[in-house]
N, CA and C of each residue as an Amber inpcrd file, in Angstrom:
protein
   249
  95.8160000 175.6680000 145.7770000  96.2360000 174.3410000 145.3170000
  95.1150000 173.4800000 145.6150000  94.5370000 172.7960000 144.5660000
  93.4400000 171.8650000 144.6900000  93.8020000 170.2850000 144.7930000
  93.0740000 169.7890000 145.5980000  93.2500000 168.2510000 145.9190000
  92.1240000 167.3550000 145.3380000  92.6500000 166.3070000 144.5970000
  91.6960000 165.3510000 144.0680000  91.3720000 164.4330000 144.9850000
  90.1250000 164.3630000 145.4620000  89.7100000 163.4200000 146.6300000
  89.8230000 161.8120000 146.1210000  89.7470000 161.6780000 144.7010000
  89.8780000 160.3660000 144.2400000  91.2670000 159.6550000 144.2240000
  92.4310000 160.4170000 144.4770000  93.7590000 159.9320000 144.3070000
  94.1170000 159.3820000 145.6750000  94.9750000 158.2990000 145.4780000
  95.5290000 157.6060000 146.6250000  96.6390000 158.6150000 147.2720000
  96.4190000 158.9530000 148.5340000  97.2500000 159.9700000 149.2880000
  98.6640000 159.5190000 149.3380000  98.9350000 158.1210000 149.1780000
 100.2320000 157.6300000 149.2910000 100.9550000 157.8120000 147.9570000
 100.3400000 158.0250000 146.9080000 100.8650000 157.9880000 145.5920000
 101.3510000 156.8260000 145.0650000 102.0170000 156.6300000 143.9930000
 102.4740000 155.3730000 143.4610000 103.3760000 154.5790000 144.1760000
 103.3200000 153.3550000 144.3620000 104.3870000 152.6230000 145.2300000
 105.6590000 152.4970000 144.4610000 106.5150000 152.1380000 145.0260000
 107.9460000 151.9470000 144.6240000 107.8340000 151.0850000 143.3240000
 106.9960000 149.9510000 143.4480000 106.8500000 148.7560000 142.3860000
 106.3020000 149.4080000 141.1960000 105.2930000 150.3120000 141.4610000
 104.5440000 151.1130000 140.3670000 105.6450000 152.0240000 139.5890000
 106.4470000 152.7750000 140.4020000 107.4870000 153.5480000 139.8230000
 108.2770000 152.7900000 138.9900000 108.8670000 151.6090000 139.5390000
 109.7870000 150.8680000 138.7990000 109.0790000 150.1040000 137.6010000
 107.9910000 149.7950000 137.5380000 107.2090000 149.6040000 136.1870000
 107.1470000 150.3700000 135.3670000 106.8310000 151.6940000 135.5150000
 106.7560000 152.7560000 134.6800000 108.1430000 153.0340000 134.1730000
 109.2300000 152.8150000 134.9090000 110.6430000 153.1520000 134.4180000
 111.0580000 151.8800000 133.4910000 110.6070000 150.8190000 133.7170000
 110.7610000 149.7350000 132.7090000 110.1700000 149.9210000 131.4020000
 108.9860000 150.4690000 131.4850000 108.1960000 150.7130000 130.3360000
 108.4190000 152.0110000 129.5480000 109.3450000 152.9330000 130.2950000
 109.7320000 154.3170000 129.5680000 110.2890000 153.9780000 128.1550000
 111.0760000 153.3560000 127.8000000 111.4470000 153.1980000 126.4430000
 110.3600000 152.7880000 125.3080000 109.4330000 152.0260000 125.5890000
 108.2120000 151.8680000 124.9890000 107.3720000 153.0090000 124.8330000
 107.2470000 153.6120000 125.9840000 106.3740000 154.8480000 125.9830000
 106.9770000 155.9880000 125.0290000 108.2530000 156.1330000 125.2510000
 109.0060000 157.1150000 124.3490000 108.9860000 156.7690000 122.9210000
 109.1990000 155.5040000 122.3800000 108.8810000 155.0760000 120.9590000
 107.4840000 155.3110000 120.6200000 106.5310000 155.0580000 121.3230000
 105.1700000 155.3920000 121.1370000 104.8170000 156.9580000 120.9260000
 105.5360000 157.6080000 121.5830000 105.3740000 159.0470000 121.5650000
 105.9540000 159.5320000 120.3140000 107.0010000 159.1100000 119.8610000
 107.7930000 159.3880000 118.6580000 107.0450000 159.0390000 117.4170000
 106.1690000 157.7870000 117.5260000 105.5690000 157.3180000 116.5630000
 104.2220000 158.2410000 116.1990000 103.5960000 158.5970000 117.4820000
 102.4760000 159.5300000 117.3600000 102.8370000 160.8970000 116.7340000
 103.9730000 161.4040000 117.0500000 104.5990000 162.6220000 116.4000000
 104.6700000 162.4330000 115.0100000 105.3030000 161.4520000 114.5920000
 105.5300000 161.0530000 113.0470000 104.2460000 160.9910000 112.4690000
 103.1310000 160.3210000 113.0650000 101.9010000 160.2470000 112.3760000
 101.1700000 161.6380000 112.3100000 101.3100000 162.3640000 113.3380000
 100.7350000 163.6730000 113.3100000 101.3800000 164.5680000 112.1830000
 102.6880000 164.3830000 112.0440000 103.3770000 165.0910000 110.8170000
 102.7760000 164.7710000 109.6850000 102.4480000 163.5640000 109.5010000
 101.8280000 163.0020000 108.1100000 100.5440000 163.5800000 107.9830000
  99.7980000 163.4770000 109.0700000  98.3530000 164.0130000 108.8840000
  98.3500000 165.7830000 108.5750000  99.3110000 166.4460000 109.0760000
  99.4360000 167.8060000 108.9310000 100.2450000 168.3070000 107.6910000
 100.9600000 167.4430000 107.0880000 101.7170000 167.7250000 106.0370000
 100.8310000 168.3840000 104.8340000 101.5580000 169.5820000 104.3140000
 100.7710000 170.4170000 103.3140000 102.0450000 170.8450000 102.3820000
 101.6860000 170.4290000 101.1970000 100.5280000 169.8750000 100.4310000
 100.4970000 168.3150000 100.7270000 101.6120000 167.7150000 100.8430000
 101.5890000 166.0650000 101.1430000 102.7820000 165.7910000 101.8320000
 102.7780000 164.7640000 102.4020000 103.8710000 164.1870000 103.3520000
 104.9650000 163.7020000 102.2200000 106.1870000 164.1790000 102.6850000
 107.3970000 163.8880000 102.0230000 107.9070000 162.2760000 102.0280000
 108.8460000 162.0250000 101.3950000 109.3230000 160.5640000 101.6080000
 110.0550000 160.4630000 103.1040000 110.7080000 161.5590000 103.4090000
 111.3400000 161.5640000 104.7620000 110.3240000 161.3970000 105.7240000
 109.0240000 162.0770000 105.5970000 107.9470000 161.8530000 106.6040000
 107.5820000 160.3350000 106.6840000 107.3610000 159.8060000 105.7140000
 107.1110000 158.2870000 105.6290000 108.1210000 157.4880000 106.2480000
 109.4060000 157.7670000 105.8270000 110.5780000 157.1510000 106.5010000
 110.4970000 157.0750000 107.9860000 110.1840000 158.3030000 108.3380000
 110.2550000 158.5360000 109.8650000 109.1500000 157.6840000 110.5300000
 108.0390000 157.7430000 109.9940000 106.9340000 156.8160000 110.5250000
 107.1690000 155.3040000 110.6860000 107.8700000 154.8500000 109.3670000
 108.3430000 153.4370000 109.3960000 109.3000000 153.1830000 110.4820000
 110.2970000 154.1240000 110.6470000 111.4580000 153.9320000 111.6290000
 110.6500000 153.8120000 113.0890000 109.8390000 154.8240000 113.3220000
 109.2490000 154.9060000 114.6700000 108.3410000 153.5390000 114.8370000
 107.8760000 153.0010000 113.9420000 106.8220000 151.8760000 114.1070000
 108.0090000 150.7190000 114.3620000 109.0650000 150.5100000 113.6330000
 110.0570000 149.4760000 113.9230000 110.4810000 149.6490000 115.3420000
 110.7990000 151.0490000 115.9040000 111.3530000 151.1180000 117.2130000
 110.2050000 150.7740000 118.2700000 108.9850000 150.9980000 117.9070000
 107.8960000 150.5370000 118.7620000 108.0330000 149.1720000 119.0080000
 108.2060000 148.3670000 117.8750000 107.9620000 146.8670000 117.9350000
 109.3520000 146.3000000 118.6640000 110.4630000 147.1520000 118.4220000
 111.6260000 146.4970000 119.2180000 111.5310000 146.6270000 120.6220000
 110.9800000 147.7670000 121.0730000 110.9300000 148.0820000 122.5050000
 109.7930000 147.2350000 123.1260000 108.5400000 146.9470000 122.2930000
 107.7190000 146.1180000 122.9190000 108.2310000 144.6220000 122.9870000
 109.0910000 144.0960000 122.2030000 109.5880000 142.8290000 122.1930000
 110.5210000 142.7440000 123.4020000 111.3120000 143.8200000 123.4750000
 112.3430000 143.7120000 124.6140000 111.6430000 143.8660000 125.9990000
 110.4260000 144.5810000 126.0560000 109.6750000 144.4630000 127.2060000
 109.0040000 143.2320000 127.5370000 108.5330000 142.5950000 126.4300000
 108.0380000 141.3010000 126.9290000 109.1960000 140.2250000 127.1120000
 110.0880000 140.3440000 126.4490000 111.2920000 139.3770000 126.7880000
 111.6930000 139.5440000 128.2600000 111.7510000 140.7770000 128.4970000
 112.1560000 140.9880000 130.2610000 111.2240000 140.6140000 130.9800000
 109.8410000 140.6880000 130.6830000 108.8030000 140.2390000 131.7460000
 108.9040000 138.6810000 131.5090000 109.0990000 138.0370000 130.3340000
 109.1430000 136.7090000 130.4510000 110.2550000 136.0920000 131.0630000
 111.3130000 136.7440000 131.1770000 112.4190000 136.3480000 131.9440000
 112.2450000 136.4150000 133.6750000 111.5340000 137.3640000 133.9440000
 111.3590000 137.5690000 135.3450000 110.0600000 136.8260000 135.8250000
 109.3550000 136.0990000 134.8990000 108.0630000 135.5060000 135.1330000
 106.9170000 136.3380000 135.4600000 107.0450000 137.5610000 135.0180000
 105.7470000 138.4270000 135.1300000 104.7810000 138.4430000 134.1970000
 104.7820000 137.5180000 133.2010000 103.8420000 137.4110000 132.2350000
 103.9700000 138.1440000 131.1000000 103.1980000 138.2190000 130.1020000
 103.3390000 138.8800000 128.7700000 102.5170000 139.9070000 128.5250000
 101.9290000 140.4660000 129.5530000 100.9750000 141.6660000 129.4850000
 101.6460000 142.9940000 129.3020000 101.2770000 143.6700000 128.1110000
 101.8730000 145.0320000 127.9850000 100.8430000 145.9330000 128.0110000
 101.1690000 147.1450000 128.7440000  99.9580000 148.0250000 129.0080000
  99.6050000 148.9480000 127.6970000
């Protein structure tokens, strides 16, 4: 087992883990969008209407999750910074 000397031996803090958990819906939505975009790029011979619908749906989901995260941060006074 190899150890990276540049990592924090303590690992992420509880606050870091909580922040990641709050951002997971947005991360999941972004992954789905990326997957839909890859499908469009790899479509042979051409993307179907369903492929394009999937991209549009994924974009809307990313926007919903980003708005939700920003609203939650504004409500808790953490600012409007999204990773």
